[in-house]
C-alpha positions as CSV (number, residue, x, y, z in Angstrom):
1,M,98.0,21.2,34.4
2,K,96.4,23.4,31.8
3,N,95.8,20.4,29.5
4,I,94.1,18.5,32.3
5,F,91.6,21.3,33.0
6,W,90.8,21.8,29.3
7,L,90.3,18.0,28.9
8,V,87.9,17.8,31.9
9,L,85.8,20.8,30.8
10,T,85.7,19.8,27.1
11,V,84.5,16.3,27.9
12,L,82.0,17.1,30.7
13,G,80.7,20.6,29.6
14,V,79.7,23.5,31.9
15,Q,77.1,24.1,34.6
16,S,75.3,26.6,36.8
17,S,76.9,28.4,39.7
18,M,76.1,27.7,43.4
19,G,78.6,29.9,45.2
20,Q,80.6,33.2,45.5
21,S,83.3,34.1,43.1
22,L,86.6,35.6,44.1
23,S,84.9,39.0,43.6
24,G,82.4,38.2,46.4
25,T,79.2,38.2,44.3
26,R,77.5,35.1,43.1
27,G,79.6,33.8,40.2
28,L,82.2,31.3,38.9
29,V,85.9,31.6,39.6
30,R,86.3,35.4,39.0
31,I,83.4,36.4,36.8
32,P,79.8,37.1,38.0
33,T,76.8,35.0,36.8
34,A,73.3,36.3,36.2
35,D,71.9,34.0,38.9
36,M,70.5,35.3,42.2
37,Y,70.1,33.6,45.6
38,P,66.6,33.6,47.2
39,D,65.4,36.8,48.9
40,K,67.0,37.5,52.3
41,T,70.1,35.3,51.7
42,F,73.1,36.6,53.6
43,S,76.7,35.6,52.8
44,I,80.0,36.5,54.5
45,G,83.4,35.3,53.4
46,A,86.9,35.8,52.4
47,T,89.1,35.0,49.4
48,Y,92.7,34.5,48.6
49,T,94.6,36.0,45.6
50,P,98.1,34.7,45.1
51,N,101.2,36.9,44.6
52,G,101.8,37.9,41.0
53,Y,98.0,38.4,40.5
54,F,97.1,41.0,43.0
55,R,96.8,44.7,41.9
56,R,98.0,47.4,44.3
57,T,95.2,49.7,45.4
58,Y,97.2,52.8,46.4
59,G,100.4,54.8,45.8
60,A,102.7,55.1,42.8
61,L,102.0,51.5,41.8
62,Q,98.2,51.7,42.1
63,G,96.6,49.3,39.5
64,Q,99.8,47.4,38.8
65,I,100.4,43.7,39.6
66,V,102.7,43.3,42.6
67,D,104.5,40.4,44.2
68,S,102.2,40.3,47.2
69,P,99.1,38.1,47.9
70,G,95.7,39.7,48.6
71,S,92.4,38.9,50.2
72,N,88.8,40.1,49.6
73,T,86.5,40.0,52.7
74,F,82.9,40.5,51.8
75,I,79.3,40.7,53.0
76,T,76.6,40.0,50.4
77,L,72.8,40.3,50.9
78,N,69.9,39.6,48.6
79,I,67.4,42.2,49.8
80,L,64.9,41.2,47.1
81,P,64.6,38.1,44.9
82,Y,66.1,40.2,42.0
83,L,68.5,42.6,43.9
84,E,71.9,41.7,45.4
85,V,74.2,44.2,47.2
86,M,77.7,43.7,48.5
87,F,80.3,45.5,50.6
88,R,83.9,44.3,50.0
89,Y,87.2,45.1,51.8
90,T,90.3,44.3,49.7
91,H,93.6,44.0,51.6
92,E,97.2,43.5,50.4
93,L,98.4,40.9,52.9
94,D,102.1,41.9,53.0
95,N,101.3,45.5,53.8
96,R,100.5,46.9,57.3
97,V,97.8,49.5,57.8
98,N,99.5,52.3,59.7
99,P,100.6,56.0,59.3
100,N,104.1,55.1,58.2
101,T,102.9,53.1,55.2
102,S,100.0,55.5,54.3
103,Y,98.2,52.4,53.3
104,F,94.5,51.7,53.7
105,P,92.7,48.7,52.1
106,D,90.2,49.3,49.2
107,R,86.5,49.4,50.1
108,M,83.8,48.9,47.5
109,F,80.0,48.7,47.2
110,T,78.5,46.6,44.4
111,A,74.8,46.2,43.3
112,R,73.4,43.7,40.9
113,L,69.8,43.8,39.4
114,R,68.2,40.9,37.6
115,L,66.4,42.2,34.6
116,L,65.0,39.0,33.3
117,E,64.3,35.7,35.1
118,E,65.2,32.5,33.4
119,K,62.4,30.6,31.6
120,D,62.4,27.7,29.1
121,Y,63.6,29.8,26.1
122,W,65.6,32.6,27.6
123,P,68.3,33.0,30.3
124,N,68.7,35.0,33.5
125,I,69.9,38.5,32.6
126,T,71.5,40.7,35.2
127,V,73.2,44.1,35.2
128,G,75.8,45.0,37.8
129,V,77.8,48.0,38.9
130,Q,81.0,47.6,40.9
131,D,82.1,50.5,43.1
132,L,78.9,52.4,43.4
133,S,80.3,55.2,45.5
134,A,82.8,56.2,42.8
135,A,80.2,55.8,40.0
136,F,78.0,58.4,41.7
137,D,80.8,60.8,42.8
138,L,80.6,59.9,46.5
139,T,84.3,59.0,46.4
140,C,87.0,60.0,43.8
141,K,86.9,58.0,40.5
142,G,90.7,57.9,40.5
143,C,90.6,56.0,43.8
144,S,88.5,53.2,42.2
145,N,90.4,50.0,41.7
146,F,87.8,47.3,40.9
147,S,85.1,49.3,39.0
148,A,83.1,47.7,36.2
149,F,79.7,47.9,34.6
150,Y,78.4,44.7,33.1
151,F,75.5,42.8,31.6
152,V,75.6,39.0,32.0
153,A,73.4,36.2,30.9
154,T,73.2,32.6,32.4
155,K,71.3,29.7,31.0
156,H,70.8,26.3,32.8
157,F,70.3,22.9,31.2
158,E,70.1,19.2,32.2
159,A,71.8,16.5,30.2
160,R,71.4,13.0,31.4
161,D,72.6,13.0,35.0
162,F,74.5,16.3,34.7
163,R,73.4,19.8,35.5
164,L,74.7,22.2,32.9
165,G,74.8,25.9,32.4
166,V,76.7,28.6,30.5
167,T,77.4,32.3,31.3
168,L,78.3,35.1,28.9
169,G,78.7,38.8,29.7
170,N,80.3,42.0,28.7
171,A,81.9,44.7,31.0
172,S,82.5,48.3,30.1
173,D,82.9,51.8,31.5
174,F,80.0,53.4,33.4
175,M,79.5,57.0,32.4
176,D,82.9,58.4,33.2
177,L,83.9,55.6,35.6
178,Q,86.5,53.4,33.9
179,A,86.2,49.6,34.0
180,R,89.2,48.3,35.8
181,D,88.3,44.9,37.0
182,Y,86.8,43.5,33.8
183,R,86.7,45.1,30.3
184,G,85.2,43.3,27.3
185,T,83.6,39.9,26.9
186,F,83.8,37.3,29.7
187,W,82.4,33.8,29.8
188,G,82.4,30.5,31.7
189,G,80.5,27.7,33.2
190,S,80.4,24.8,35.7
191,L,79.4,21.2,36.0
192,S,77.9,18.9,38.6
193,H,76.4,15.4,38.6
194,K,73.2,14.4,40.4
195,N,75.2,11.9,42.6
196,L,77.5,14.8,43.8
197,E,75.1,17.7,43.4
198,N,76.9,19.9,45.9
199,I,80.3,19.6,44.2
200,E,81.1,21.6,41.0
201,L,83.8,22.0,38.5
202,V,84.0,25.6,37.3
203,L,86.0,27.5,34.6
204,D,85.9,31.0,33.4
205,Y,87.6,33.6,31.2
206,D,87.6,36.9,33.0
207,T,88.7,39.1,30.0
208,R,92.4,38.6,30.9
209,M,93.0,34.9,31.8
210,M,91.5,31.5,32.2
211,N,90.7,30.2,35.7
212,A,89.4,26.9,36.9
213,A,88.3,25.5,40.3
214,V,86.5,22.8,42.3
215,R,84.0,23.9,44.9
216,G,81.5,22.5,47.2
217,Y,78.5,23.6,49.4
218,F,78.2,21.7,52.7
219,W,75.6,21.5,55.5
220,D,73.5,24.1,53.6
221,K,75.8,26.8,55.0
222,L,79.5,26.5,54.0
223,H,80.9,27.3,50.6
224,L,84.5,26.3,49.8
225,M,86.4,26.8,46.5
226,V,90.0,25.9,45.6
227,G,91.3,26.6,42.1
228,L,94.0,28.0,39.9
229,L,94.2,31.6,38.7
230,D,95.5,31.7,35.1
231,L,95.6,27.9,35.4
232,N,98.8,28.6,37.3
233,K,98.6,29.6,41.0
234,V,96.3,28.4,43.8
235,T,93.4,30.6,44.9
236,G,90.4,30.0,47.1
237,V,87.1,31.2,48.7
238,I,85.5,30.3,52.0
239,A,82.0,31.7,52.8
240,Y,79.1,31.2,55.2
241,R,75.6,31.5,53.7
242,Y,72.4,31.8,55.6
243,T,68.8,32.7,54.7
244,L,67.5,35.3,57.2
């Protein structure tokens, strides 16, 4: 399976992103891109992380990979052409929320600001902060599970009948908030053809593993993605997108 994905992406190249990543923001499979939706674009959706790839968000095993699947449910809004905000609720699917388990799902606010808009000779450049409440001491930093501070650049191209683009970014700590979701250099891209412009092949490296997926955007509203985390286990996203 790994060889198939590598062959497809090597032959066809990479392209720009049309949908939400597993993180909930606009991106590829797991990583963010520097692209922004138009002003007043509203998205709501859910993702699936398979067992063996979900990190526990509480208790003695907080931050460790556990043998349980998980899901992100998110609401994302572009309140300006260059500003995206998101609220995300991350739940370990095999755990019940009740006093006996002392378990409560992770909640996180994210903001992304586009610093530079793409032109002929330079890319979109965006800065993002995941878990704003922890970054600014509104919640405890030790409770943060998916924090990261990153810069990311995305450039789009056209080659014959293909739409192409590449994304490159770097994630690090933010002041004294540790980067837990990404740390270091991440990259990726996607590919679509003019005859199937709403279908994309996507691939990324999220600083830990390679991920690949196929996704589509239907009826100008519905975003679907099915892929492989670590080119190994099935993952997915479903989201509804609307311009207010």
